[in-house]
C-alpha positions in Angstrom: -2.6 5.8 -20.9 -3.8 4.1 -17.7 -0.9 2.1 -15.8 -1.4 -0.6 -13.3 1.3 -1.4 -11.1 1.4 -4.8 -9.2 3.4 -7.5 -7.4 4.4 -5.4 -4.1 4.7 -6.8 -1.0 6.4 -8.0 2.4 9.7 -9.7 1.8 12.8 -10.5 4.0 16.0 -8.8 3.3 18.2 -10.7 0.5 14.9 -11.6 -1.4 13.3 -11.1 -4.2 9.9 -9.3 -6.0 8.9 -8.8 -9.5 6.9 -5.7 -10.0 5.1 -5.1 -13.1 3.0 -2.2 -14.6 0.8 -3.4 -17.0 -0.6 -0.1 -19.4 -3.7 0.2 -21.7 -3.7 1.2 -25.2 -2.7 0.0 -28.3 0.7 2.2 -28.6 2.4 0.8 -25.5 5.3 -0.3 -27.9 5.9 3.9 -28.2 6.6 4.8 -24.9 9.4 5.0 -22.7 8.7 3.6 -19.5 10.5 4.0 -15.9 10.2 3.1 -12.4 10.1 5.2 -9.4 9.9 5.2 -5.4 8.9 6.9 -2.8 9.9 6.2 0.9 8.4 7.9 3.7 9.5 11.5 4.5 11.4 11.6 1.2 11.0 12.5 -2.5 10.3 10.7 -5.1 13.4 9.1 -6.9 14.1 7.5 -10.0 15.0 3.9 -9.9 15.0 2.4 -13.8 14.1 3.2 -17.1 13.7 1.6 -20.7 13.4 3.1 -24.1 10.5 1.9 -26.7 11.8 -0.9 -27.9 13.9 -2.5 -25.1 17.4 -1.8 -26.6 18.3 0.7 -23.8 17.8 0.7 -20.1 19.5 2.7 -16.9 19.4 2.3 -13.3 20.0 4.4 -10.3 23.6 3.7 -8.9 21.6 2.5 -5.6 20.2 -0.3 -7.1 23.0 -1.3 -10.0 23.1 -5.0 -10.2 20.3 -5.8 -8.1 17.2 -4.6 -10.2 16.6 -5.2 -13.8 14.1 -3.3 -16.0 12.7 -5.1 -19.1 9.4 -5.1 -20.8 7.3 -7.0 -23.3 5.5 -5.0 -25.7 3.1 -7.9 -27.0 1.7 -8.1 -23.4 1.7 -3.8 -23.2 3.8 -4.7 -19.5 7.1 -3.4 -18.2 8.8 -4.9 -15.0 11.0 -4.3 -12.3 12.8 -7.5 -11.1 14.4 -6.9 -7.9 17.1 -9.0 -6.1 18.9 -8.5 -3.1 16.6 -6.7 -1.4 17.6 -3.9 1.7 15.5 -2.5 4.0 16.7 0.5 2.6 14.6 -0.6 -0.4 11.2 0.0 1.4 8.9 2.4 -0.7 6.0 2.5 -3.1 7.0 2.2 -6.5 5.3 3.8 -9.4 5.6 3.0 -13.3 5.7 5.9 -15.7 5.0 6.2 -19.2 6.2 8.8 -21.9 5.4 9.4 -25.4 9.2 10.7 -26.9 9.2 13.2 -29.1 10.1 13.3 -32.7 13.6 11.4 -33.1 13.8 10.7 -28.7 12.8 6.9 -29.2 16.4 6.2 -27.6 16.4 8.8 -25.2 16.5 7.0 -21.6 14.7 9.6 -19.7 15.7 9.4 -15.6 13.9 12.7 -14.5 10.7 12.3 -12.7 9.3 15.4 -14.7 10.1 13.9 -18.0 7.2 11.3 -17.5 3.3 12.0 -19.1 1.6 9.3 -17.3 1.6 7.9 -13.7 0.7 4.0 -12.0 -1.0 4.2 -8.6 2.0 3.0 -7.3 2.5 -0.6 -5.6 4.0 -0.8 -1.8 7.4 -3.1 -1.0 8.6 -3.4 2.3 11.7 -5.2 3.4 12.4 -6.3 6.5 15.7 -6.9 8.1 
């Protein structure tokens, strides 16, 4: 599986960005997907996740109410809509994919170690 993240850039505080992560392969609909971010000097942290059929999502407390994760299985793409951006949202954003085990299609994976595949990251800079 290859993941290609895009949509990052420079935005003023209070602005919005929409990140996209395109996946290769014909089995995208089976993957649980996640977004993580890593700020300079910090560990990579969970941002949001979505189950394979899009029926369940989870977001980190720090972005809840501002960021929304969604997916379009017909386009092999997962999105991260980021609104009301703050300077502390500045980071490189990574998408990740996991092939759930049998019976795990409805599980939302929030741990970095749970994911099997990672994209290259797209940088987001929020100016104050």
